[in-house]
N, C-alpha and C positions, 0 to 999 in steps of 0.2 A: 235678704239681710245685706246691709252695706256696712263695710268695715272701712274705717280710715287708719292707714298705715303711716306711722311717723318715725322719722329717723333723724334726731337732733345731733348737730355738731356744735362745737363751741360758739361759732358765729353764723351757722347755716341750719337749714331745715329742709329735709326732703319729705315729700308726702305724696300718697296716692289715696283715691277713694275707689274701692272695688266693690262692685255688686257681685256677691257670691252666688247669685242665680245665674250661672253661666260663666262666673269668674271674669266678668268684664271690667276693664279699667274705665271708670267714668271720667276721671280727671287725675292728672299727676302735676306736680309742681316743685318748685325749688325756691327757698327764701334765702337770700344772700346778704351778708354784711349786717347781721343783726348786732345792734350796739355800736355800729360803725357808720360814719357818714356815707351816704349813698346806698342805703338799704333798699332792696328791690325784691319783688315777688314776682315770680313768672309762672303762669299756670297754663297747661295745654289740655285742651279738649277737642278730640277728633282733629288733632294736628294744628288747631288755631290757638294763638298765643293770646293771653289776657295778662297784662303787665300793671303792676301797682308799684309806684315809686313814692315812698314817703317814709319818714324817720320811724324806726323800730328800735326803741330803747331796750328791749328785752324780749325773751322768747313767748311771754304771755301775750305782748302786742303782736308778735308774729303770728301765734296761733290763732289770735282773734282775726287777724286779716286773712289767714287761710280759710277760716270758717265763713267769713264774710264773702270771700271769693267763690267759695263752693255753693252758696246760696244766693249769689248776685243774680237779679233778675235778667240781665243780658248775657251774662258769661258763666253762670253757675250751672250746676247739674241736678241739684236737689232743691226742694222748696223750703225746707227748715232743717235745722240741726237735729230734730228729733228723728229724721231718717237715718242718722248714723247710729247703728245698733251697738257698736263697740269701736274702741281704739286699740290697735296693736302697735306696741313700742318696741323697736329695736333697742336692746340693751347689750352692751359688748361683753361685759363680765358678770357672771353669776357664781363664780367660784366653784366649790364642790357641792354646794347646797342643791343647785338646780340642775336635773338631768332632762327636764321638759320645760316648756312654756308654762307660765302660771298667771292666775289672776292676781292683780296687784292690790295689796292691802298694806297696813302699817308694817307688818312683819317684813313683807317683801322689800318695801322701800328701805327699811333698816338694813336689810342683807345687801342691797344694791350699794348703799352708803359704805357698808363695811368693805366692799370689793374696790373702793376708790384707790386704796394703796396698790391694788394690782392692776388698775387701769386709770391712772390719774388723769389722762387726756380725754378718755372716752365716756366713763361712767357719770362725772359731774354734769355735762351737757344732757345726757340721757335722763338724769334725775329732773334737771330744770325742765325739759320738755314734758315729762310725766306731770309734774306738779302744775305746769301751765294748763295742761289740758284738764286735769281734775278740778281746777279752779273755775274754768269756763264751762266744763261739761260734768258737773258733780254726780249726776245720776246715770252717766254712761259707763258701762263696765270697761276697765283698763286691763290689758294683758301685756306682760312682759315677755318677750321672746329673745333669749339670750344667744349670742355667738358661740358661747362655750358649752352650751347644754348638750348638743349632739355628741360631744366628745367625752361625756362623762361615762360612757361605756367602756372607755380604755381599760384594759386590765392594769393591775397595780405595777406590774414589772415593765409596762409601756410607759406609764406616766411618771414613775419614780426616778429621781435623778440620783446617781451615785455620789451623793453628799451626806455630810452627817444627817441621820434620821430626824433629829430635833428640829432642824431648819424646815423639814417638811411639816412636822406636828406643831410647831410653834409659830412658823411664819408663812405656811402655805406655799413654799417653794416646790413646785412640781410642774409638770407639762399640763397645760389647760387645753391648748388648740384653739383656733379661732376659723372664721368663715363657716361656722358649723350650719348656719341656716342654708347656705349655698350648697354645701356637700349633701345635706339632707335632701334638699330639693332635687339636684341633678342625679342623685344615685337612684331615687324613687322614679324620676322621669325616665332614666335609662331603663330600668326594669320594665316600665310600662312601654317603652319603644320596642323593646325585644319581646314583648309579650310573654314575660316570665315572671315568676314569683321571686320577689326580691329576697326572700329567706334562702333561696337555692343558689344565690349568686355571690361571687367574689368580685368586688368592683374597685378599681383605684381611679378616683376623682382628683382631676388636675385643675384647680381653680388658678388661672394664670392671668394676672393683671399687674398694675403696678405693685400691689401687694399680692402674694401669691402663696398657695399652700397645696398640699396633697393630702389625701386620705385614703387609708386602707378600710373598706367597708365590706364586712362579712356578714352575710344574713341581714343586711339592713342596718347593722350596728357598726359604728366607727370603733376599730380596734387599735389604730394608730393614726397619727396626723403629723405633719412636719413643723408646724408652728408650735411654740412651747409654752414656757412660763409667760413670754410675751410674743408678739407678732413678729419679733426680729429673727426668731430662729428658723431654720428649714434652708430652703433653696435661695440662691441669689435672686434678689428682686430689683425693682426699679431703683430705689436709693438705699435699701437695706442690704446689709452684708449677708444675711443667712448665717448658716453655721461657720464658725471660724474656731481656731485653737483659743481657748479662754486666756491663755497666757499673752496673746497679743494685747489684751487690755492692760495688763500690768506692765508690759514692755512700753506701750505708748505713754503710760503715766510716769514711768520711771525715767526712760530715755529722752522722750519729747517733752516731758513736764506737762502733759495735757491734764486738765481738770476731769472730774467725773462728768461734768455737763459737756465738755468738749469731746470726750470720747463718746458719750451717748449721741451727740449730734452727728459725729463722724460715722458711726455705725447705722443710724437710722435714716440720715438725710444726705449723706455724701458718699455712700458706698454702693454695692451692688452693680447694676449695669451701668449706672451713671459714674460710679467711682472708677470702673475699668475703661469705659469709652472716654469719659471726661468732658463730653459736650452736651449730653442729653439723656434723660432717663426714659424717654418716649421710645417704645419699641419700634414705632414707625420710622423714626429718625435713625435709629441704630441699624435697622434692616436696610434702608436707603444707603447709608454709609458703607455698610458691609458689601451688599450685592452690587451696587452701582459704581461706587467710588473705590471699592477694594481697600478701604480703611482698615488698617491691621488691627488696631485697638477695637474697633467695631465688631470685627470677625472674631477676635478673642472673646469679647464680651457675650456674644452670641454662643460661642462654644462653651463657655463656662455655664451659662444658663441651661443649655440643653443637656450638658453633662451632669449637673446637679440634679436636674429633673429625672434623668435616666437612673441616677444612683438611688433615688427614692423609689422609684417604679420597681427597680430589681429588689430593693430591700422588702418592699411591701408583698411582692410575689412570694418571697421567702417566708415572711411573717404569716401569710395565708396559705401557704403550701399550694399555691396556684392562683390564677386569675382568669375570670371569664370576659371581663371587659375594662377597657381604659376609656376614660370619659374626659374630654377637654371642655372647659367652660371658662367664664370670665373674658375680659376684653381681649386678651391675647389668645386664649385657648379657643374662643369662638370665632375669631376674624382673622387669624394668622395662619394660613396654610404652611408658610415657610417654616414657622416655629414648630408646628406639629410634625412636619416632614423631618425636621432636624432632631427632634427628640425621639422619634420612633425608628429612625435609621439604624441599621445593624442591631436590631433586637430580635431577629428571626428565631433565635434559640428559644425565646419565650413565647413564640407564636405570634409576635407582634409585627404586623406588616400592613402598611396602608396602600391603598389604590390612588396614584398621584392624580388622575382625573377627577375621581370623586372627592379628594382632598381639596383640590383647587376650587371646586365649585361648592364647597360647603362653607359658606360664610354666614354666620349668624342664624342658622335653622337646624332643627333636629336632622342630623345626617348619620348615615353609616358609611364610614370611609375605609373599612376593612377591604384589604386585598383578597382576591378570590383564593379559597383554599386556606387562609390564615386561620389558625384556630381561636385566636383571642379577638374579640371584637374590638374595634376602635370607633368611638362614637364622638360626635360633636353635639353638645346639649346646651343651648343657652340657659344660663341661670335666671331665676326669677325669685330673688330673696323676699321681695314685697308680697308676692302671692303666697310664699311659704308662710310668712308672718301673718298674713290674712286668714289662711287655712287653720293655722293653730289657734288664732283668736276665735274664729268661728266655733271651732270644736269646743273650746273651753267655755264659751258663753252658752252654747246650746246645752251642755251638761249642767248648766246651773238651773235650768228649767225643768 
């Protein structure tokens, strides 16, 4: 079975074609500037690039070019579209309705549309991508894999905000959590790496990238996560503030006369690591400024980032009454030994201690970086959201037969 994984943004489209026999990536690609001058498709097969530069007015044209690239005589990997058994679509928000991935039908599409108010930047392009694929591949099963689904196992006391209850019942205001596909994948991969049954484990997964979140996973189920009603909540991120006193918002609006749009932009795009350091949101730039240039604001930004992650780890140990493993993933989690060291420093009381040599050599590969005799495992597990989407898609399509 070959599964096409599609992840649509407002003007971009990421894709992978995965042969589920051996879970091998046959091709991966990125379409950029859809609906904008300079549209370009870049496909990689065995490290070799195939580039198509031509106008793409909409996602339907982009999807058509993706399919053409996959079956191209010289650069493709399949002979015809009929070899694609199913398409798995990343969908950011499924609300409370979906705790698992699901075969897409009219009712599912209606539910995704209903969640636009909860994810106005993400769900609309997800819908456009699904519709484009359905039009070009009407007989191919389509599966929606929701970022929020994995966190639907949160208990009510964990997802409920202490606001008037009617705001939850009538407006859906609650914690939803995001990065669910990544947290699900790395928690399962961690259990396999440790050769233990996931149902016996208490795991804290740290998905650290420009966007970042942590999850407390007990017995394979998410029982809490740091992102909330939106991806703005939680730890300090590249440009997002994470948790702050909500009265800061009203202060900014009253004292600085900022509009709702200006406050939203400030908290989502001008805060976090970028807001403190002031020059870049790229962790590589911040580390260079902190460690080589001894820049005080870069050092402060790093310290804030590490401290906020520590806080969540500590609270999740309390929530689960223990922890067996801390798992680092995402661009920063997988590749930055300095950040892992800063986060795990002075957590000996919780049995968390890393081996510096193992930590320094663990870059982008499954690794155990636990110090000798430390009782809590610390792991590096590269995430693979596309493979998780493909696995869910395969499972659902097989169940149809």
